[in-house]
PyMOL CGO cylinders between C-alpha atoms (Angstrom):
from pymol import cmd
from pymol.cgo import CYLINDER

trace = [
    CYLINDER, 22.28, -1.53, 22.65, 22.60, -3.95, 20.05, 0.3, 1, 1, 1, 1, 1, 1,
    CYLINDER, 22.60, -3.95, 20.05, 18.82, -5.52, 20.54, 0.3, 1, 1, 1, 1, 1, 1,
    CYLINDER, 18.82, -5.52, 20.54, 17.23, -1.99, 20.44, 0.3, 1, 1, 1, 1, 1, 1,
    CYLINDER, 17.23, -1.99, 20.44, 19.64, -1.65, 17.26, 0.3, 1, 1, 1, 1, 1, 1,
    CYLINDER, 19.64, -1.65, 17.26, 18.06, -4.21, 15.62, 0.3, 1, 1, 1, 1, 1, 1,
    CYLINDER, 18.06, -4.21, 15.62, 14.51, -3.53, 16.75, 0.3, 1, 1, 1, 1, 1, 1,
    CYLINDER, 14.51, -3.53, 16.75, 14.74, -0.24, 14.16, 0.3, 1, 1, 1, 1, 1, 1,
    CYLINDER, 14.74, -0.24, 14.16, 16.35, -1.51, 11.57, 0.3, 1, 1, 1, 1, 1, 1,
    CYLINDER, 16.35, -1.51, 11.57, 13.61, -4.67, 11.56, 0.3, 1, 1, 1, 1, 1, 1,
    CYLINDER, 13.61, -4.67, 11.56, 11.48, -1.51, 11.79, 0.3, 1, 1, 1, 1, 1, 1,
    CYLINDER, 11.48, -1.51, 11.79, 12.73, 0.35, 9.32, 0.3, 1, 1, 1, 1, 1, 1,
    CYLINDER, 12.73, 0.35, 9.32, 12.56, -3.04, 6.99, 0.3, 1, 1, 1, 1, 1, 1,
    CYLINDER, 12.56, -3.04, 6.99, 8.60, -3.32, 7.93, 0.3, 1, 1, 1, 1, 1, 1,
    CYLINDER, 8.60, -3.32, 7.93, 8.04, 0.16, 6.90, 0.3, 1, 1, 1, 1, 1, 1,
    CYLINDER, 8.04, 0.16, 6.90, 10.17, 0.33, 3.87, 0.3, 1, 1, 1, 1, 1, 1,
    CYLINDER, 10.17, 0.33, 3.87, 7.23, -2.10, 2.17, 0.3, 1, 1, 1, 1, 1, 1,
    CYLINDER, 7.23, -2.10, 2.17, 5.15, 1.50, 2.47, 0.3, 1, 1, 1, 1, 1, 1,
    CYLINDER, 5.15, 1.50, 2.47, 7.10, 3.30, -0.48, 0.3, 1, 1, 1, 1, 1, 1,
    CYLINDER, 7.10, 3.30, -0.48, 5.98, 0.03, -2.89, 0.3, 1, 1, 1, 1, 1, 1,
    CYLINDER, 5.98, 0.03, -2.89, 2.48, 0.44, -1.51, 0.3, 1, 1, 1, 1, 1, 1,
    CYLINDER, 2.48, 0.44, -1.51, 2.41, 4.35, -2.15, 0.3, 1, 1, 1, 1, 1, 1,
    CYLINDER, 2.41, 4.35, -2.15, 4.05, 3.41, -6.02, 0.3, 1, 1, 1, 1, 1, 1,
    CYLINDER, 4.05, 3.41, -6.02, 1.46, 1.00, -6.78, 0.3, 1, 1, 1, 1, 1, 1,
    CYLINDER, 1.46, 1.00, -6.78, -1.92, 2.88, -5.53, 0.3, 1, 1, 1, 1, 1, 1,
    CYLINDER, -1.92, 2.88, -5.53, 0.21, 5.80, -7.86, 0.3, 1, 1, 1, 1, 1, 1,
    CYLINDER, 0.21, 5.80, -7.86, -0.36, 3.50, -11.00, 0.3, 1, 1, 1, 1, 1, 1,
    CYLINDER, -0.36, 3.50, -11.00, -3.87, 2.22, -10.13, 0.3, 1, 1, 1, 1, 1, 1,
    CYLINDER, -3.87, 2.22, -10.13, -5.27, 5.30, -9.60, 0.3, 1, 1, 1, 1, 1, 1,
    CYLINDER, -5.27, 5.30, -9.60, -3.52, 6.78, -13.06, 0.3, 1, 1, 1, 1, 1, 1,
    CYLINDER, -3.52, 6.78, -13.06, -4.22, 3.68, -14.98, 0.3, 1, 1, 1, 1, 1, 1,
    CYLINDER, -4.22, 3.68, -14.98, -7.83, 4.16, -13.43, 0.3, 1, 1, 1, 1, 1, 1,
    CYLINDER, -7.83, 4.16, -13.43, -7.76, 7.68, -14.17, 0.3, 1, 1, 1, 1, 1, 1,
    CYLINDER, -7.76, 7.68, -14.17, -6.69, 7.22, -17.80, 0.3, 1, 1, 1, 1, 1, 1,
    CYLINDER, -6.69, 7.22, -17.80, -9.12, 4.39, -18.72, 0.3, 1, 1, 1, 1, 1, 1,
    CYLINDER, -9.12, 4.39, -18.72, -11.97, 6.65, -17.32, 0.3, 1, 1, 1, 1, 1, 1,
    CYLINDER, -11.97, 6.65, -17.32, -10.90, 9.70, -19.55, 0.3, 1, 1, 1, 1, 1, 1,
    CYLINDER, -10.90, 9.70, -19.55, -10.46, 7.49, -22.58, 0.3, 1, 1, 1, 1, 1, 1,
    CYLINDER, -10.46, 7.49, -22.58, -14.00, 5.79, -21.96, 0.3, 1, 1, 1, 1, 1, 1,
    CYLINDER, -14.00, 5.79, -21.96, -16.66, 7.45, -19.57, 0.3, 1, 1, 1, 1, 1, 1,
    CYLINDER, -16.66, 7.45, -19.57, -18.98, 5.04, -19.91, 0.3, 1, 1, 1, 1, 1, 1,
    CYLINDER, -18.98, 5.04, -19.91, -16.67, 2.48, -18.62, 0.3, 1, 1, 1, 1, 1, 1,
    CYLINDER, -16.67, 2.48, -18.62, -16.51, 3.86, -15.09, 0.3, 1, 1, 1, 1, 1, 1,
    CYLINDER, -16.51, 3.86, -15.09, -19.09, 2.14, -13.52, 0.3, 1, 1, 1, 1, 1, 1,
    CYLINDER, -19.09, 2.14, -13.52, -17.75, -1.00, -15.20, 0.3, 1, 1, 1, 1, 1, 1,
    CYLINDER, -17.75, -1.00, -15.20, -14.34, -0.61, -13.72, 0.3, 1, 1, 1, 1, 1, 1,
    CYLINDER, -14.34, -0.61, -13.72, -14.99, 0.97, -10.61, 0.3, 1, 1, 1, 1, 1, 1,
    CYLINDER, -14.99, 0.97, -10.61, -15.31, -2.51, -8.70, 0.3, 1, 1, 1, 1, 1, 1,
    CYLINDER, -15.31, -2.51, -8.70, -11.81, -4.24, -9.55, 0.3, 1, 1, 1, 1, 1, 1,
    CYLINDER, -11.81, -4.24, -9.55, -10.16, -0.31, -9.18, 0.3, 1, 1, 1, 1, 1, 1,
    CYLINDER, -10.16, -0.31, -9.18, -11.98, -0.44, -4.87, 0.3, 1, 1, 1, 1, 1, 1,
    CYLINDER, -11.98, -0.44, -4.87, -10.87, -3.69, -4.86, 0.3, 1, 1, 1, 1, 1, 1,
    CYLINDER, -10.87, -3.69, -4.86, -7.17, -3.59, -6.19, 0.3, 1, 1, 1, 1, 1, 1,
    CYLINDER, -7.17, -3.59, -6.19, -7.46, -0.23, -3.76, 0.3, 1, 1, 1, 1, 1, 1,
    CYLINDER, -7.46, -0.23, -3.76, -8.64, -2.50, -0.61, 0.3, 1, 1, 1, 1, 1, 1,
    CYLINDER, -8.64, -2.50, -0.61, -6.53, -5.28, -1.05, 0.3, 1, 1, 1, 1, 1, 1,
    CYLINDER, -6.53, -5.28, -1.05, -3.17, -2.52, -1.49, 0.3, 1, 1, 1, 1, 1, 1,
    CYLINDER, -3.17, -2.52, -1.49, -4.46, -0.75, 1.75, 0.3, 1, 1, 1, 1, 1, 1,
    CYLINDER, -4.46, -0.75, 1.75, -4.92, -4.24, 3.77, 0.3, 1, 1, 1, 1, 1, 1,
    CYLINDER, -4.92, -4.24, 3.77, -0.91, -4.76, 3.18, 0.3, 1, 1, 1, 1, 1, 1,
    CYLINDER, -0.91, -4.76, 3.18, 0.06, -1.25, 4.31, 0.3, 1, 1, 1, 1, 1, 1,
    CYLINDER, 0.06, -1.25, 4.31, -1.65, -1.68, 7.50, 0.3, 1, 1, 1, 1, 1, 1,
    CYLINDER, -1.65, -1.68, 7.50, -0.16, -5.28, 7.77, 0.3, 1, 1, 1, 1, 1, 1,
    CYLINDER, -0.16, -5.28, 7.77, 3.33, -3.41, 7.51, 0.3, 1, 1, 1, 1, 1, 1,
    CYLINDER, 3.33, -3.41, 7.51, 2.09, -0.88, 9.62, 0.3, 1, 1, 1, 1, 1, 1,
    CYLINDER, 2.09, -0.88, 9.62, 1.34, -3.41, 12.26, 0.3, 1, 1, 1, 1, 1, 1,
    CYLINDER, 1.34, -3.41, 12.26, 4.44, -5.67, 11.63, 0.3, 1, 1, 1, 1, 1, 1,
    CYLINDER, 4.44, -5.67, 11.63, 6.96, -2.23, 12.36, 0.3, 1, 1, 1, 1, 1, 1,
    CYLINDER, 6.96, -2.23, 12.36, 4.97, -1.64, 15.45, 0.3, 1, 1, 1, 1, 1, 1,
    CYLINDER, 4.97, -1.64, 15.45, 5.06, -4.74, 16.84, 0.3, 1, 1, 1, 1, 1, 1,
    CYLINDER, 5.06, -4.74, 16.84, 8.35, -5.23, 16.49, 0.3, 1, 1, 1, 1, 1, 1,
    CYLINDER, 8.35, -5.23, 16.49, 9.01, -1.72, 18.26, 0.3, 1, 1, 1, 1, 1, 1,
    CYLINDER, 9.01, -1.72, 18.26, 7.35, -1.98, 21.37, 0.3, 1, 1, 1, 1, 1, 1,
    CYLINDER, 7.35, -1.98, 21.37, 7.64, -5.53, 21.90, 0.3, 1, 1, 1, 1, 1, 1,
]
cmd.load_cgo(trace, "trace")
């Protein structure tokens, strides 16, 4: 029973990274919307940086989810 409990704890720790991912995505889009609201002409200039930040953040989330799945079903 102890190795199974350790697997569940390890998966929970790996999923805990998703809390930080969600917070950082919220901050990213909040800052993006604030910047566009202040200067609408700059939307095209900052769109690339916003989408790049979103993609990098989302890839970290997918890696955390993959690690949790690998821990659970191995």
